[in-house]
C-alpha positions in Angstrom: 0.0 0.0 0.0 1.3 3.5 -0.9 1.1 6.6 1.1 -1.4 8.0 -1.4 -4.0 5.7 0.3 -4.3 8.2 3.1 -7.1 10.1 1.3 -10.3 10.1 3.4 -12.5 7.3 2.1 -16.3 6.8 2.1 -17.8 3.4 1.2 -21.4 3.5 0.1 -23.5 0.3 0.2 -27.2 0.4 -0.7 -29.0 -2.5 1.0 -32.6 -3.9 0.6 -33.7 -6.9 2.6 -30.1 -8.1 3.2 -30.3 -8.9 7.0 -28.1 -12.0 6.6 -25.4 -10.1 4.8 -24.9 -7.0 7.0 -22.6 -8.5 9.6 -20.4 -10.5 7.2 -20.1 -7.4 4.9 -19.0 -5.1 7.7 -16.5 -7.7 8.9 -15.0 -8.1 5.4 -14.7 -4.3 4.9 -12.8 -4.0 8.2 -10.5 -6.9 7.2 -9.9 -5.3 3.8 -9.1 -1.9 5.2 -7.1 -3.1 8.2 -3.9 -1.5 6.9 -5.5 1.6 5.4 -3.6 4.6 6.7 -6.3 7.2 6.2 -9.7 7.9 7.8 -12.6 6.0 6.4 -16.3 5.5 6.9 -18.9 2.9 5.9 -22.3 4.2 4.9 -25.0 1.5 4.9 -28.1 2.8 3.2 -31.2 0.8 4.0 -33.6 1.2 1.1 -36.8 0.7 3.0 -36.2 -3.0 3.9 -39.1 -5.0 5.2 -36.8 -7.3 7.3 -34.3 -6.6 10.1 -31.7 -5.0 7.9 -31.9 -1.7 9.8 -31.5 -3.4 13.1 -28.5 -5.4 11.9 -26.9 -2.2 10.6 -27.3 -0.5 14.0 -25.9 -3.6 15.8 -22.9 -3.4 13.5 -22.4 0.3 14.5 -22.5 -0.7 18.1 -20.0 -3.5 17.5 -17.5 -1.7 15.2 -17.8 2.0 16.0 -19.4 5.2 14.9 -17.6 5.2 11.5 -20.3 2.6 10.5 -23.1 5.0 9.6 -26.7 3.7 9.2 -28.8 5.7 6.7 -32.4 4.4 6.8 -34.6 5.7 4.0 -38.3 6.1 4.7 -39.4 3.6 2.0 -38.1 1.7 -0.9 -36.9 4.3 -3.4 -34.7 2.0 -5.5 -31.0 1.3 -5.8 -30.2 4.5 -7.7 -31.9 6.7 -5.1 -30.2 4.8 -2.2 -26.8 5.2 -3.9 -27.4 8.9 -4.4 -28.3 9.3 -0.8 -25.1 7.7 0.3 -23.0 9.8 -2.1 -24.7 13.0 -0.9 -23.9 12.2 2.7 -20.4 10.9 2.1 -17.6 13.0 3.6 -14.5 11.4 2.0 -12.4 12.7 -0.8 -12.7 9.3 -2.5 -16.1 7.4 -2.6 -16.5 3.7 -3.2 -19.8 2.1 -4.2 -20.6 -1.6 -3.9 -23.5 -4.0 -3.5 -24.6 -5.3 -0.2 -25.0 -9.0 -1.3 -21.4 -9.9 -0.7 -20.9 -10.7 -4.4 -18.5 -7.7 -4.6 -15.4 -8.4 -2.5 -14.1 -5.5 -0.3 -10.5 -6.9 -0.7 -10.3 -5.1 -4.1 -11.0 -1.6 -2.6 -7.4 -0.7 -1.6 -6.0 -1.7 -4.9 -8.7 0.3 -6.8 -8.2 3.4 -4.6 -4.5 3.2 -5.1 -4.8 3.1 -8.8 -7.3 6.0 -8.8 -4.9 8.2 -6.9 -1.6 7.0 -8.4 -2.8 7.5 -12.0 -4.8 10.6 -11.2 -8.1 9.2 -12.5 -11.7 10.2 -11.7 -13.2 6.7 -11.8 -12.0 3.1 -11.6 -14.8 0.7 -12.4 -14.9 -2.9 -11.5 -14.8 -5.6 -14.2 -16.3 -9.0 -13.1 -14.3 -10.9 -15.7 -15.0 -14.2 -14.0 -18.6 -13.6 -13.1 -20.4 -16.1 -10.8 -23.9 -15.7 -12.1 -26.2 -17.9 -14.2 -26.8 -17.3 -17.9 -30.2 -15.6 -17.2 -28.2 -12.7 -15.8 -25.0 -13.0 -17.9 -26.5 -12.9 -21.4 -28.7 -9.8 -21.0 -25.8 -8.1 -19.2 -23.4 -9.0 -22.0 -25.7 -7.6 -24.6 -26.4 -4.5 -22.6 -22.7 -3.8 -22.1 -22.0 -4.0 -25.8 -24.9 -1.7 -26.6 -24.0 0.9 -23.9 -20.3 0.9 -25.1 -21.5 1.5 -28.7 -23.8 4.4 -27.9 -21.9 6.2 -25.2 -18.3 5.8 -26.4 -17.1 4.9 -22.9 -15.2 1.6 -23.4 -15.9 -0.5 -20.3 -16.5 -4.2 -20.2 -18.9 -4.3 -17.3 -21.2 -1.4 -16.7 -23.3 -3.5 -14.2 -20.6 -4.0 -11.6 -21.5 -1.8 -8.6 -17.9 -1.8 -7.2 -16.6 1.5 -8.4 -14.2 4.1 -7.0 -14.7 7.8 -7.6 -13.2 11.1 -6.8 -15.9 12.8 -4.6 -15.7 16.2 -6.3 -16.6 14.5 -9.6 -19.3 12.1 -8.7 -21.0 14.7 -6.5 -21.5 16.8 -9.6 -23.6 14.0 -11.2 -27.3 13.6 -10.2 -28.7 10.1 -10.5 -32.4 9.6 -11.2 -34.6 6.6 -12.1 -32.4 3.6 -12.4 -29.4 5.3 -13.8 -26.8 3.8 -11.4 -25.7 1.3 -14.1 -24.9 4.3 -16.4 -22.7 6.2 -13.9 -19.6 5.9 -16.1 -21.5 7.4 -19.1 -22.9 10.2 -16.9 -19.4 10.8 -15.6 -18.2 11.2 -19.1 -20.3 14.4 -19.3 -18.1 15.8 -16.4 -14.7 14.4 -17.3 -12.7 13.0 -20.2 -13.1 9.2 -21.0 -9.3 8.9 -20.6 -9.8 9.6 -16.9 -12.0 6.5 -16.6 -10.4 3.1 -16.2 -11.5 -0.4 -15.2 -10.0 -3.0 -12.9 -10.6 -6.7 -12.8 -12.3 -7.5 -9.5 -13.3 -10.6 -7.6 -16.9 -11.8 -7.9 -18.6 -14.3 -5.6 -21.9 -16.2 -6.0 -24.7 -15.1 -3.7 -24.8 -17.2 -0.6 -27.6 -15.5 1.4 -30.7 -13.5 0.6 -32.4 -13.3 -2.7 -31.4 -11.5 -5.9 -33.2 -8.2 -6.8 -32.3 -8.5 -10.5 -34.3 -10.1 -13.3 -35.0 -10.0 -17.0 -37.5 -7.2 -16.5 -34.6 -4.8 -15.9 -33.4 -5.4 -19.5 -36.3 -3.2 -20.8 -35.5 -0.5 -18.3 -31.9 -0.5 -19.4 -33.0 0.2 -23.0 -35.3 3.0 -22.0 -32.6 4.5 -19.7 -30.0 4.2 -22.4 -32.0 6.4 -24.7 -32.1 9.0 -22.1 -28.4 8.8 -21.4 -27.6 9.0 -25.2 -29.8 12.1 -25.5 -28.3 13.9 -22.5 -24.7 13.0 -23.5 -25.1 14.3 -27.0 -27.9 16.9 -27.0 -28.5 18.2 -23.4 -27.1 21.7 -24.3 -28.5 21.7 -27.9 -31.8 19.8 -28.0 -33.0 21.8 -31.0 -30.4 19.9 -33.1 -31.9 16.5 -32.1 -35.5 17.4 -32.7 -34.6 19.6 -35.7 -32.8 16.6 -37.3 -35.9 14.4 -36.8 -38.3 17.2 -38.0 -36.2 17.9 -41.1 -36.2 14.2 -42.0 -39.9 13.7 -41.6 -40.7 17.0 -43.3 -38.4 16.1 -46.3 -40.0 12.7 -46.7 -43.5 14.2 -46.5 -42.5 17.0 -49.0 -41.1 14.4 -51.5 -44.3 12.4 -51.2 -46.5 15.5 -51.8 -44.3 16.6 -54.8 -44.7 13.1 -56.3 -48.5 13.3 -55.9 -48.5 16.8 -57.4 -46.8 15.4 -60.5 -49.3 12.6 -60.6 -52.2 15.2 -60.3 -50.7 17.3 -63.2 -50.6 14.2 -65.3 -54.3 13.7 -64.7 -54.2 10.8 -62.2 -56.6 10.7 -59.2 -54.7 11.0 -55.9 -57.5 11.5 -53.5 -57.7 7.8 -52.4 -54.0 7.1 -52.3 -52.5 6.2 -48.9 -49.4 8.1 -49.8 -51.4 11.4 -49.5 -52.3 10.7 -45.9 -48.8 9.4 -45.1 -47.2 12.5 -46.6 -49.5 14.9 -44.7 -48.8 12.9 -41.5 -45.0 13.2 -42.0 -45.2 16.9 -42.7 -47.2 17.4 -39.5 -44.7 15.3 -37.5 -41.9 17.4 -39.0 -43.5 20.7 -38.0 -44.2 19.3 -34.5 -40.6 18.1 -34.1 -39.3 21.5 -35.1 -41.5 23.4 -32.7 -40.6 20.9 -30.0 -36.9 21.6 -30.7 -37.5 25.4 -30.3 -39.3 24.8 -27.0 -36.6 22.4 -25.8 -33.9 25.0 -26.6 -35.8 27.6 -24.5 -36.1 25.1 -21.6 -32.4 24.2 -21.9 -31.3 27.8 -21.7 -33.6 28.5 -18.8 -32.2 25.5 -17.0 -28.6 26.5 -17.5 -29.1 30.2 -16.7 -31.5 29.9 -13.8 -29.4 27.4 -11.9 -26.0 28.9 -13.0 -25.2 25.5 -14.6 -22.4 25.7 -17.1 -22.1 23.8 -20.4 -18.6 22.9 -19.4 -16.8 21.6 -16.3 -13.5 22.5 -14.7 -11.7 20.1 -12.4 -11.9 20.8 -8.7 -8.1 21.1 -8.7 -8.2 23.9 -11.3 -5.8 26.7 -10.6 -4.4 24.9 -7.5 -1.0 26.5 -8.2 -2.5 30.0 -8.7 -1.8 30.0 -12.5 -4.8 32.2 -13.2 -4.7 34.8 -10.5 -3.0 37.8 -12.1 -3.6 40.5 -14.8 -1.1 42.3 -16.9 -1.5 45.8 -15.5 -1.3 48.7 -18.0 0.4 51.1 -15.5 2.9 48.7 -14.1 6.1 50.1 -12.6 8.9 50.1 -15.1 12.5 49.0 -14.6 14.8 51.4 -12.8 12.3 52.5 -10.2 10.4 55.0 -12.4 7.0 56.1 -11.3 3.8 54.8 -13.0 1.9 57.0 -15.4 -0.8 57.4 -12.8 1.8 58.7 -10.2 3.3 61.2 -12.7 -0.1 62.7 -13.5 -0.8 63.1 -9.8 
C-alpha cells in the first residue's frame, strides 16, 4: 500500500432486505481496510427494507464504531436513489460504491483506490471478468454492455458492476435519477474525459444469502434509460439539433411524397384515395411538431442553465491549484529602474 491511500475514504453500500449479509459485509470491509492509513467511513443505506436490515446495521455500528453509519430511507426508493443518498452524505475525498449482497469483495477496494490516486483518475470501475452468475443474468448483461459501449463511447466491459471508486468532487457533480446507477460511467463522461475513466478486474462471488433483486424485467428498463443517457450526453445543451434533425427528416419525406403526388395530379391521375397522400400529410405534421418541440426544448435548456447557474462545461476541482490564473497584466505597471507609474506622474 502506498502513502497515497491516506485520502479520506467513504464506502457507500445500498441494501434492501439483506439482513443475513450485514454483519459479514461489515467484517469483510474492516478486514480489507485493516492496513488503510487514512480515515474512512462505511455508509450502509437501507432502502426501505421489510426485514431486520436496519436493526442489523445499528448492531454493526455498536460493535464496530461510529464510522459505520446507518442511513435508513423512509421507504423503498430503488437502488439508484439509495446510492445517491449515500453519495450525498459521504464525507470522504474518495467514494466507493458496492452492492450489499457480498458478491463484490471489499478486498479489491485498496487496490482500486491506489490506482485512482496513483494514475490521477476520476473513476476506476470494477470488471467482473470471472462472473459467478447464471446465464439468465449473464446474457442480457453482455448484450447491454455492448450496446452501452457502442452508444456512449465509454469503453468499459462491465457497466453493471456496482464496485466503483470515484473522486468525490466529480461524482457529487452528477445527479442520479430513475435507475441510472448502471450508467454512472456514461454520466461521468459528461463531467470528465473518458481517458480519466479506467477499469480494474475484481473478484466476484456467488450469492450465498438473501435473494437477488435483479431479473429479466430490468433489460427493458436498461434500453429506456440508455435512450435518455444518449440524449443527455449528445444533446443536453443543444436539444434543437436533435429534434430539428428528426423534424427535417420527416418533413423532407413528406414533402417528397407531396411533390410526387403533385406530378401525378398534373398528369391527370386521381390522388384522393392514395395512402401516400395521408402518409405525406402525416410526415409533414410530424416534422412541424418536431421543429417546434426543438425550439421549446432549446428555450427550456437555456432556462435550466441560466436559472441554476449551470455551465455547459466543467472545470476540475483542482483547477488553478497553483495559482496559475490569479494575475492580470496591469497597463500602468512600474517600469524597470524604479520609475513612477503613469498614474503617479499625472498626480
